[in-house]
N, C-alpha and C positions, 0 to 999 in steps of 0.2 A: 634490470637496467632500463633506462628510458629510451624510447624512440621518439626523437624530437624532430619536427618538421617546421620550417618557417616559409610562409607563402606571402609574397608581396602583392598587394593590391593597390589600386589607385587611391582608395580611402585610407590607406595606411597598411601596416604590417599585421597579418594574422599569424599567430603562433599556435600551432596545433600539437597537442600532446596525446600520444597513444601509448599506454604503458601497462605492464603487469602490476607494478607497485608504484605508489606515489611517494616522493621524497617529502621531507618535512614541510617546506614552504608550499609545495604543490598540494600536499594533503590538506593543509590548513585552508588553502584557497578553495579546494574542491568542497570540503566539508561545510565551510561557511556559505558558499554559494548555494549548495543544495538546501541547506537549512533555511536560508533567507529568501530564496527565489520564490516568486508567485506560483510557479509550477513545480516546486519541489515535492518529493514524495519519499516515504521511507524505503521504497524498493530501489531508490537511486542512491542510498547512502552506502558508505563503505562497509559498515557492519553487515548489511544485508547480503553482501557478496558471499560471506561464509554460509549463510542459510541457503542461498540459491545453489551454490556448488554442492551442498549436502543433499539437495533435493533431486538433482538430475545431473547427468554427465555434462559438464560444461567448463569452460575456462573463462575467467573474468578479465576484462580489460577496461582501463579507465581512459576516457576521452575527455579532453578539455580544449576549448579554443578561446584564445584571448585576442583582443585588439588593443594595441598600445597599453598593455598591462591590465586592461579591464576584461574580466571573464564574461564572454558572451553566452557560453553554454557548456554543459557537461553531460556525460552519459556513462552509466555502468553498463557495459556491453557484455552480454553473456553468450559466448560462442559454443555451440554444441560440439561435443567431442566424443570420440570413441577411445576410451582410455586416455593416453597422452596425445593422441592424434587429433588435431583440430579439424572439424568438418566445415564446409562452406556455408553454414547457416548460423545466424545470430539474432538475438533479440535485445531490445532495450525496453524493459518493463517499466511503464509509467514514465517514460522519458523519450527523447532527451529533455533536459531541464534548461529552461531559459528564464531570465528575469522579465523579459518583455516579449510580447508577440512579434514585435518588429524584428527581433533577432532570429526568429525561428527559421526563415528561409536560408540564411547564411549558415546557421548551425547544421541544418539538415544537409546542405550541400557539402560542407566539410566532413561531416560524419559519413556521408555516402562515399565521398572520395577516399577517405583514409580506410574505411572498411573494405572497399573494393581493392585498394592497394594491398591490403593484408590478406587477400584471398577469400573474402566473404562474398558469396554470390547471391544470397537471399537474406534480407534484413527486415525484421519486424520492429515497429516502433509504436508508441502510444503516449504521446505527450500529455501531461496531466493538467489540462486546462478545462475550465468549467463555464457553463451557461453562455453568456454573451460572446465569449471568445471561441466557442466550439466551432461554429460555421467557418469563421475566418481561418482558424488553424487547419481545419480539414481541407479547405481550398488550397492552403499552402502545401499540404501533403500531396494533394492531387497534382499541383503544379510541379512538385518535385518527383512525380511519377510513382508515388506510393498509392496503392489501391486499397480500398476498404475491404478488410478480411474479417470483420467482426462476426462472432458466432453467439448464438443465444446463451450457450453454456461457457462462453469465454470470460475473460476478465470483465468485470461489470462496467457499464457505461452510464449508469444512473445510480444516484445515492441520495441520502438525506443527511442534513447537517443541523446541528444545534449550536447556537451562539452561547458561549459560556464565559467569555471574557468579562471580568469585572463583576460577575454575579456573586451574591453572598447567600449563605445558607442553601436552601433548596429552591431559590427563585428561578432556577432553570426549568423547574417543573410546575411553576405556579400559575401559568396562564390557563385560561378556561379551555383552550384547545387541547390541553394535556390532562383533562379530567380523567380520561380512561387510564392513562399510565399511572396516575396517583392511586386510582382504585386498585390497580394491579399490585402496586407497592403494598397497600394495606392488606390486600387479600393474602399475599405471601407472608406478611408479618403476622397476621392473625393465625395462620397455619403453623407458626413457630419457626419460619425460615429466617435466616440472617445472611447478610452479605459482608464480605471482608476481603482484604488483600490476600493473595495466594503466595505460598512458598514453594520450594522445590518439590516437596512431597505432593503438594496439590497439583503441580504440573504433571507429575506422573499419573495422577488421576485424569487430568485433562487428556493426556496421551491415550490412556486406556479408553476413555469415553469417546474420543474422536475415532479411534479404531473400530469401536463397536458401531458407531453411526455409519461409517463407511462400509463395514461388512453388511449391515442391514440393507444398504442400498446396492449391494453386489459390486462394490468398488474396492480397489486396493488402497491401503493407507500409505501415507508418506513413510519413508524409511526412518529407522530409529535415529540415524545420524542427523536427519533434518530437524527432528524435535530437539535433539541435544544442541544443535547450532542455534535454533530459535531461542531457546532458553538462555544459553550462554551469551550470545551476541546481542540479543534484543531485549530480553526481559529481566536482566540483572542490573540495568542502569536506568534510573527514572528519565534520563534524557532520551531514551530510546523506547521504553515501553514498560508494561507491568501486567501481572496476571491478577484476576479477581475471581472469587468463587461465591456460590450460593450454597449454604449448608442447611440441611434439614435432618433433625434427629441424629446429629452426630456424623452425618455423611455428606460429602460433596455431591450435589445433584446437578450443578450447572457451573460452567466456567466461561470466562470472557478474557481474551488476550487483546490488549490495546497496544498499538505501536504508534510512536511519535515521530514527527519531523518538525522541529521548531514549534510554531504556535498551533499546529494541526495534530490532533490526536484521532486515531482511527480504530474503530472496532474491527479487528482483523480476523479473529478466530473465536469460535465458541463451540461448546459441546454440552450435551445434557444426558443424564442417566435415563435409561428406559424403565421409568417407574410411573405408575398411574397417580400422579399427584394433582391436586386441584388448584394449582397455581403455576404461573410460568416459572420454569426452573432456572432461568438466567436473569430474571428481572432485577433482583437485588444486587447481583454481581455487576450488572450494567450500571445501576445507580451509583455503586461505589466507584466504578471506573470513571464515570462522568465527573463525580465529585473530585476524584484524584486528579484528573486532567485539568480541571479548573484550578485546583490548588497548586499545580505545577506551573501555572501561568499560561496554559494553552488558551487560545481565543475561540477555537472552533472544535467541536466534537463531531467527527464524521461517523455515521452509523453503519458504514459499509454498504455493500452493494444491494440493490433491489432489482427486480426484474425490469427489463426494458419494455417499451411499448411493443405489443404483439407477442410477448412471451407468455404462454398459458401454462407453463410448468407449475403443477400444484405446490410443490415444495418451495420453489422460489416465491410463489404468490403468498404462501403462508408466512415466509420470512418478512416479506414486504409489509404485510398486514400488521405484524407485530411492531416493526420499526416505525410505521406511520403513527403509532401512538405518541412517539417522541417528537416527531416533526412531520409536517404535512407538505413541506416545500421540496419538490423534486429538483435535484441538481443534475444537469446533463454533463457528461464528460466526453472527451474526444474518443472516438472509436479506434480500434486497432487497425493499423495500416501496414502494408508490406510491399516490397518491390524486389525485383530481380535485377541484377547488374549484368 
């Protein structure tokens, strides 16, 4: 059931919604806003709620604030839980979502108010704004008493992007600055590797390879339910994402999972086989992913996180070095912030 609150202000009426499930009209409004807003992100979409819940104990709540019918902001709020018992900590991963930076202060104020009213004592947020908007948004967060809690190994705050809208053929890779990536394409092809879209059986390979990568780093892998939710909720519909693989001698040696939100496609996950091959094991899968995103009508391909300034972790540095072959322009993102109520 909905919990609806109406708050009167001098500039008009603000209608605030905090609910476990969205009804038809509210669901359409939420989906459309997140898809079209400048700060929208796949982690703020409703299908992502299934993935998030499968990955950690939490309860999902949808927040939406309107002014005279116009949506000002939305948030997928993930509240930590112990079984069915909600705990007083929550996060908004890559949100809240706003169409304009001018709306951020009011959306933060309403989100904070309604979260506190529902027993949340600690709230983490990370609005998805880039470059010129970053400093202003971070000042707004500070004004709203949110503190910078960004960690080197936290959600990334730097990325690289490739403009793909309106491109034909492989013109995305034709510029001189991408000589190195074209050489890597040819190197993999000369070795007999190919790239293609992945199916469910390939996703099981992705799951296995990801687990092997995490085990080699001495880390635990995501639960099986998380992988199932990722495939079912995000990778079976081209509007949400797709899987791509690189094959060599009949075996999948690299995988790339791309997730979408409207015109933005993001390289979200990848894995490689522990084999001594003389070419990059994801390069052709990534090329297919970029081609796919272009053909789906996406305007921008986000290559995912790279190390922030001052991060000397060798693994993250190696990832950044590979991605820099595709794009040299660093994109700054808003850092993670949190506050106590």
